[in-house]
N, C-alpha and C positions, 0 to 999 in steps of 0.2 A: 503492499500500501503505500510505505514512505519513498518507495524506487518510480513510482509511479508520480505520483505528486511533485518527484521534483524533475522528472521527465517531461512533464505537462506545463511547468514552470517553461525549463530550459526551453521547448517548444515556441511557447507564448513569447518570451524573450527575443530567440531569435528570428521568429514573425515580425515582433514589432521593428527590429533594425534592419529588419530586408524593407519594410516599409518606409522605413528612417531615411535608409540608404537612397528608395525610388524619389521618394518628395525634393530629399536636397538635389540629385542629382537633375530633376527637372526644375527645380531652381535655378541652379546655375545655368543650366542652359539656358532659361527664358533672359537670366541677365546677361549672359555673354551675346544675347542675337541682341539686344536695348544696347548695346555698349557698340556693337558693331553698328546698329543703325548709323546711335551718332559719330562714328568715326567714321561713316560715308558719307553722312551732311557735314563733314566738316572736311572730307577731302575733296568731295564736289565743290566746297567754296573757296577753299585753297589752291585747285584747281583752276578752275575761273579766275580769282581774281590776286592768288600768290602774295596776300599779307596775311598776316598775323596778327587777327585783334588782339586787342588788349580790352580784356571784360570784366565789367564790376558785377556776375553776376551767381550769386552762392549756387555750388550745383545741384543741390538738391529743388531746386526750381526745376517743374516741366510742364510750362506753358504748352497750347495746344499747337504755336507756332514755336518752334527751335532757335535757338540764340544764331543757330548760324544759317537755318534757312529765314530768318529773317534779316538779317546781312546781306544772303542774296537777294532778297524783295526788294529791300532799300538799295543795297548799291545798283542794281540793275534799273531798278525807276529812275533815278537822278544819271544813268548813262558812264557810272563807275567802269573799270574794265580794268585790267592787270595795268597794262602802257600808264592809265592814266595815274594810278594807284601805288607808281613808283615813286619813290621819297615821303611819301606821305604814310599816316598814322590814322589806324580804326579805330574809332570804341565802341565800346556799346556798352548801354547799361537798360537793365530793368527797370521801368519807372510808372509812379503813378499819373492818371494824365485826365484831364478835363477837357470835352469837347463843350465851348459855348456854344448851343445850339440858337436862341436868341439873338441873336448877331446876324443883320446880314447874308453877311459871310462865315459860316462858322469854322473855326480855326482851336487848334487847341493850345492847351495852358499844360504845363509840366510841372509837376509834384518832386515830392521827395523819390529817392530809391526805396524799390522795395526791398526790405531787409528780413520779411520771412514767407513761405510759400501761403497764396491764399486758399481757401477750400477753393474757390472758385476764380477761373477767367473774364468770365461772362461779364458784359458790360453791365453797369446797374443805371435805368434812366430817369431822369430826372425832367422836371417840367424847362424848365431852363439848358439844362448840362445832361450830357452824359458822362458816366464816370466809368474808367478802364485802363488796363495794363498796355504800357508802353514799349516796345523797344525801339531806345533813342540810341540813333548811329551819330557819330562825328567821324567826319573826315579832317587832318587838320595838319599842316607839314611835319617833319619829322622832326626837324630842328624849330624849335620853338613856337610858340602858339598865335592862332591871327581870330581877329575879333570882325566879322562874324567866323566862324570855321571855314574851309575850304566846303565843306557839304557837312549837310543836316537832314538826316530824314527822319520820321518817325510811322513806326509800326505797328500794328494792333497787336498785341500779343496774343489773343482769342482770335483774331480773322486774316491776318495777314493783312489784313490793307492797307497803303499809304496813308496817315492823316494828315491833312492840311497842318502844316510847318506856325507856329505862332511868328507873329512879326520879330523882328529881330532889331534890338537898338543899337 
């Protein structure tokens, strides 16, 4: 009776270990695929533009439009390419944004940098404004800053839409 109970315990432990190994292997594969997707977007971006961006973005953020996809959308919308970016520095930050909708020409204002991942990246609509998360992309000369920057574009982190820029003073 004691040996049968011990054998049953060993069998249960072996099955539990096997299930754990299979679950961990599946999680590992899923993580690798996600990592490869991010690397794929980074490679596509780098092949097209040839500039490594300086980013002010926490790696745990996962908006629908990734950082590299936003860079591609934003830079292409402003006709930047590998040649025109030579000697330039590209920066990207995830920011809180607001589109003033009660203006004759709606445009965005930029708030603070996003410091923790939100529960949702969806826009919030109000009577006079839409609140959203924006990728702020800047292009500046590698040596020194320019005001305004050589390039400036905002991309909605949820939809990938290029947002009208605020007036630069």
